[in-house]
C-alpha positions as CSV (number, residue, x, y, z in Angstrom):
1,M,0.0,0.0,0.0
2,G,2.9,2.3,0.6
3,E,4.2,2.0,-3.0
4,E,0.7,2.7,-4.4
5,Q,0.4,5.9,-2.4
6,E,3.9,6.9,-3.6
7,T,3.0,6.2,-7.2
8,K,-0.2,8.3,-6.9
9,S,1.8,11.1,-5.3
10,T,4.3,11.0,-8.1
11,Q,1.6,11.1,-10.7
12,G,-0.1,14.0,-9.0
13,R,3.2,16.0,-9.0
14,T,3.8,15.3,-12.7
15,T,0.2,16.3,-13.6
16,F,0.5,19.4,-11.5
17,S,3.9,20.2,-13.0
18,R,2.5,19.8,-16.5
19,E,-0.4,22.1,-15.8
20,V,1.9,24.7,-14.3
21,G,4.1,24.5,-17.4
22,I,1.1,24.9,-19.7
23,K,-0.1,28.0,-17.8
24,E,3.4,29.5,-17.9
25,K,3.6,29.0,-21.7
26,R,0.2,30.8,-22.0
27,K,1.4,33.7,-19.9
28,L,4.6,34.1,-21.9
29,K,2.7,34.0,-25.2
30,A,0.3,36.6,-23.9
31,R,3.2,38.8,-23.0
32,R,4.6,38.4,-26.5
33,N,1.2,39.2,-28.1
34,V,0.6,42.5,-26.3
35,T,-0.7,44.0,-29.5
36,H,-4.0,42.1,-29.1
37,T,-5.6,44.6,-26.7
38,V,-8.8,46.6,-26.7
39,W,-7.2,49.3,-28.8
40,F,-6.1,46.7,-31.3
41,G,-9.7,45.4,-31.6
42,L,-11.1,48.9,-32.0
43,G,-8.5,49.6,-34.7
44,M,-9.6,46.4,-36.5
45,M,-13.2,47.6,-36.5
46,G,-12.2,50.9,-37.9
47,L,-10.2,49.2,-40.6
48,I,-13.1,47.0,-41.6
49,G,-15.4,50.1,-41.6
50,W,-13.0,52.0,-43.9
51,S,-12.7,49.0,-46.2
52,V,-16.5,49.2,-46.8
53,A,-16.8,53.0,-46.8
54,I,-14.1,53.8,-49.3
55,P,-15.3,51.7,-52.2
56,T,-18.9,52.8,-51.5
57,L,-17.9,56.5,-51.6
58,L,-15.8,56.0,-54.7
59,G,-18.7,54.3,-56.4
60,A,-21.0,57.1,-55.5
61,A,-18.6,59.8,-56.7
62,L,-18.0,58.0,-60.0
63,G,-21.8,57.6,-60.4
64,L,-22.3,61.3,-59.7
65,W,-19.7,62.2,-62.3
66,L,-21.2,59.9,-64.9
67,D,-24.7,61.2,-64.2
68,K,-23.5,64.8,-64.6
69,H,-21.6,64.1,-67.9
70,Y,-23.8,61.4,-69.4
71,P,-27.4,62.0,-68.3
72,G,-29.9,59.4,-69.1
73,G,-32.7,57.3,-67.9
74,R,-30.6,55.4,-65.4
75,S,-29.0,56.5,-62.2
76,W,-25.3,55.7,-62.3
77,T,-25.0,57.1,-58.8
78,L,-27.3,54.5,-57.3
79,A,-25.9,51.6,-59.3
80,L,-22.3,52.4,-58.6
81,L,-23.1,53.1,-54.9
82,V,-24.5,49.6,-54.6
83,A,-21.6,48.1,-56.5
84,G,-19.1,49.9,-54.3
85,L,-21.0,48.7,-51.2
86,A,-20.9,45.1,-52.5
87,M,-17.2,45.3,-53.2
88,G,-16.5,46.8,-49.8
89,C,-18.5,44.1,-48.0
90,Y,-16.7,41.4,-50.0
91,N,-13.4,43.0,-49.2
92,A,-14.2,43.2,-45.5
93,W,-15.5,39.6,-45.4
94,H,-12.4,38.3,-47.1
95,W,-10.1,40.2,-44.7
96,V,-12.0,39.0,-41.6
97,S,-12.1,35.4,-42.8
98,R,-8.3,35.5,-43.4
99,E,-7.7,36.9,-39.9
100,D,-10.0,34.3,-38.4
101,K,-8.1,31.5,-40.2
102,A,-4.8,32.9,-38.9
103,M,-6.1,33.0,-35.4
104,Q,-7.4,29.4,-35.6
105,E,-4.0,28.2,-36.9
106,E,-2.2,30.0,-34.1
107,Q,-4.6,28.4,-31.6
108,E,-3.9,24.9,-33.1
109,D,-0.2,25.5,-32.9
110,T,-0.5,26.5,-29.3
111,N,-2.6,23.4,-28.5
112,D,-0.1,21.2,-30.3
113,N,2.8,22.6,-28.3
114,E,1.1,22.0,-25.0
């Protein structure tokens, strides 16, 4: 019975040591990735907003210019505004999905190293 208690005690220490090591790795990684703060998140939202706003405004401006120089039965402003909005949304979606994929790969790497 003495050996059994000693084996359990040794296993408990190695499990505890492993958990401490994993937590230490997480802390060190968090210190290296200081850029992922609240300000970083707000900056990302701003970047996504501008990636939608700029193509939308450019489409509207081109549409206004076309309507002024080539008047007709169609509204180039409305058509190009919608086209710019669609392009901006696609651009934002593509960028966000790429960042999400990078974060998932980083998380998998972290889990593999633990």
